[in-house]
Every structure is written in C-alpha cells, then in structure tokens.
C-alpha positions in Angstrom: 0.0 0.0 0.0 1.3 3.5 -0.9 0.1 6.7 0.8 1.0 10.2 -0.2 1.7 12.6 2.7 2.6 16.0 1.4 5.8 15.6 -0.6 6.7 12.4 1.1 5.7 8.8 0.2 5.2 5.9 2.5 4.8 2.2 2.0 3.0 0.0 4.5 2.8 -3.7 5.3 0.3 -5.5 7.6 2.4 -8.2 9.3 1.3 -11.4 10.9 3.4 -10.6 14.0 6.4 -8.7 15.2 8.2 -9.1 18.5 11.2 -7.3 19.9 14.4 -9.3 20.7 16.0 -8.7 24.1 19.3 -9.7 25.6 19.3 -11.8 28.8 20.7 -8.8 30.6 18.0 -6.5 29.4 15.8 -4.9 32.0 13.4 -3.3 29.6 10.1 -5.0 28.7 9.9 -6.8 25.4 7.0 -7.0 23.2 5.1 -10.3 22.8 4.5 -11.5 19.2 1.5 -9.5 18.0 0.1 -8.3 14.6 1.7 -5.0 13.5 1.8 -2.4 10.8 5.2 -1.7 9.4 5.6 1.6 7.5 8.6 2.7 5.5 8.8 6.5 5.5 11.0 9.6 5.4 11.5 11.6 8.6 13.7 14.7 8.7 15.6 13.5 5.7 16.3 10.0 7.1 14.5 6.8 6.0 12.9 4.8 8.7 10.9 1.7 9.3 8.2 2.3 11.9 6.5 -0.6 13.6 3.1 0.0 15.3 1.5 -3.0 17.1 -2.2 -3.4 16.6 -2.7 -3.9 20.4 -0.7 -0.7 21.3 -1.9 2.3 19.4 -0.1 4.7 21.7 3.5 4.1 20.5 5.8 2.7 17.8 9.3 1.4 17.3 11.4 3.3 14.8 14.5 1.8 13.1 16.9 3.9 11.0 17.4 2.0 7.7 20.9 3.4 7.3 22.0 1.4 10.3 19.7 -1.6 9.9 20.0 -5.0 8.4 17.3 -7.5 7.5 18.0 -11.2 7.7 15.7 -13.9 6.2 15.2 -16.9 8.6 12.7 -18.7 6.4 10.0 -18.0 3.8 7.7 -16.5 6.5 10.1 -15.1 9.1 12.9 -12.5 9.2 14.9 -10.6 11.8 15.6 -6.9 11.5 18.5 -5.4 13.5 19.2 -1.7 14.0 22.9 -1.4 14.9 22.8 2.2 16.0 19.9 2.2 18.5 20.4 5.1 20.9 19.8 4.8 24.6 20.5 7.2 27.4 23.9 5.5 27.9 27.2 6.4 26.3 27.3 3.6 23.7 24.6 2.8 21.2 23.2 -0.7 21.3 21.7 -3.0 18.7 17.9 -3.4 18.7 16.2 -6.3 16.9 12.8 -7.5 15.9 11.5 -10.9 14.7 9.0 -10.4 11.9 6.5 -13.0 10.7 4.8 -12.5 7.3 1.3 -13.7 6.3 2.5 -15.1 2.9 5.8 -15.8 1.1 5.0 -13.1 -1.4 4.6 -10.5 1.4 8.0 -11.6 2.8 9.6 -11.1 -0.6 7.9 -7.8 -1.1 9.0 -6.6 2.3 12.6 -7.6 1.7 12.6 -5.9 -1.7 11.0 -2.7 -0.3 13.5 -2.6 2.7 16.5 -2.8 0.3 15.0 -0.1 -2.0 14.4 2.3 0.8 17.8 1.6 2.3 19.5 2.1 -1.1 17.6 5.2 -2.2 15.0 6.5 0.2 13.8 9.2 -2.2 13.0 6.6 -4.9 11.9 3.8 -2.5 8.3 4.7 -2.4 8.0 4.8 -6.2 9.8 1.5 -6.9 7.6 -1.5 -7.5 8.7 -4.9 -6.3 7.6 -7.8 -8.5 
C-alpha cells in the first residue's frame, strides 16, 4: 500500500506478528509477538521503518534504515536489527525485531522494499517490487 503525505511517500505492510528481541541482561520489557503495521517513511531526511503494534496504538518502534539490516530466517520469518539504536547510555546498542509474514509473497515484497528504501529512500516509495 502506498500513501502520499505532502511531498513524502510511505509504504506500509500489515504483518502477521512482530516481537522485539532482548538480551538476557535487558531490564526493559519486550513485546510479545503480535500483529503489527510496518511503515517505510522519510522523517527529517532520514529513511525509517516504523512498527506499530495493533494492540498498542499509543506508540511505535522506529528503526533507521541506514544502520539496519534485514535477515531472512525462512519464507515467512525474518529478523531486522538496527545497529545504532540510541539509549541514554554512552554507547549505542543494537535493537532487533522478529518479523512473521502472512505469505511468502509478502515476505519477498517486504525484503525488496527494505532494500530499495535503504539504497535510495527518495525513490523507495515509487519503486515497485515484482
């Protein structure tokens, strides 16, 4: 799905589930696997992937595509890692999400869209994955 917002374009995916990965030493709460909307968009000149869980309309997780990688675990599952996640500590930490797709086609389209937005965020919204 493509939505025009002013001069910016966005692309959106309705995902089967997304859950946040956590280290064993992490003290923050992690999200349980739950349906989510993933939106590729431009924010202040930077391309982002924003994840909003359907059961939590109040907030979202934002990943900067410039510092993120997407790994395919299978036809319906991937892991996305943002290597430059900022915390209030001195060093940035990685932040990761497990993503489950509804269909193999959705998974292929998501990977294609991720790579296009990462490579050229200004053209990402106009490129069509086949």
